[in-house]
Every structure is written in C-alpha cells, then in structure tokens.
C-alpha positions as CSV (number, residue, x, y, z in Angstrom):
1,M,-9.3,-5.3,23.1
2,P,-8.1,-5.9,19.5
3,T,-4.5,-6.5,18.4
4,I,-3.4,-4.5,15.4
5,N,-0.8,-5.7,13.0
6,T,1.1,-3.8,10.3
7,M,2.5,-4.6,6.9
8,E,4.6,-2.5,4.6
9,L,4.0,-2.7,0.8
10,E,4.9,-0.8,-2.3
11,G,2.3,-0.1,-5.0
12,I,3.3,0.7,-8.6
13,S,1.3,2.7,-11.1
14,E,1.8,4.4,-14.5
15,K,-0.7,7.1,-13.5
16,S,0.1,8.7,-10.1
17,W,1.4,8.2,-6.6
18,G,-2.2,8.1,-5.3
19,D,-3.0,5.4,-7.8
20,A,0.0,3.4,-6.7
21,A,-1.1,3.6,-3.0
22,R,-4.6,2.5,-4.1
23,E,-3.1,-0.4,-6.0
24,A,-1.2,-1.6,-2.9
25,L,-4.4,-1.4,-0.8
26,R,-6.4,-3.2,-3.5
27,E,-3.9,-6.0,-3.8
28,A,-3.6,-6.4,0.0
29,A,-7.4,-6.4,0.5
30,R,-7.5,-9.6,-1.6
31,T,-6.1,-11.6,1.3
32,I,-6.2,-9.3,4.4
33,R,-9.4,-8.4,6.2
34,H,-10.2,-5.6,8.6
35,I,-7.7,-3.0,7.1
36,S,-8.3,0.2,9.1
37,K,-5.5,2.6,8.1
38,L,-3.1,3.2,5.3
39,E,0.0,5.4,6.0
40,V,2.2,6.7,3.1
41,L,5.8,6.2,4.0
42,G,7.4,7.5,0.9
43,T,7.1,8.0,-2.9
44,S,9.5,7.6,-5.8
45,T,9.5,7.3,-9.6
46,E,11.1,5.3,-12.3
47,V,12.6,7.4,-15.1
48,E,13.4,6.3,-18.7
49,D,14.6,8.7,-21.4
50,N,14.1,11.7,-19.1
51,Q,10.4,10.8,-18.6
52,I,8.5,9.4,-15.6
53,V,7.3,6.0,-16.5
54,R,6.2,4.6,-13.2
55,Y,5.1,6.0,-9.8
56,R,6.0,4.0,-6.7
57,T,4.3,4.6,-3.3
58,Q,5.5,2.8,-0.1
59,V,2.7,2.3,2.4
60,R,2.1,0.8,5.8
61,L,-1.3,-1.0,6.3
62,Y,-2.8,-1.5,9.7
63,F,-5.3,-4.3,10.3
64,E,-6.9,-6.2,13.1
65,V,-5.6,-9.6,14.0
66,E,-8.5,-12.1,14.1
67,S,-8.7,-14.2,17.2
68,D,-9.4,-18.0,17.1
69,R,-12.3,-17.8,19.5
C-alpha cells in the first residue's frame, strides 16, 4: 500500500488565483513525482494604488512516497 506525503505551497500570478495554483503545481512538478491531488487552502491578493497586482493561492499537494525497493 502506498504512503502519501503532503506539501503546502503558495503560487503567485499576475493573472488569476487559478493561474497561481497552476504555477505552484508547475514548479513543484519539477522536482516531485507522482502528484495525485491539489487542494486549495486559501487565496489572497496584493494591492498597490487600489489595484490588484498579484494573486496568491495557497495549496496542499499530495504525492506518493517512492520506496527504495
């Protein structure tokens, strides 16, 4: 039976919260294999001069731990 590990990350985008979540996944997938689930934990924005300038999405990734067999 596999063992599942989790990692919490925050993605940042100038376009949208969805793009920020995809950015977190894209970056994590560079070094983590077998990602099976992404859970959105929260969203926020950065504001400058009364305008949204960045979207931030906090996510939890689930991935299978590889055994040394």
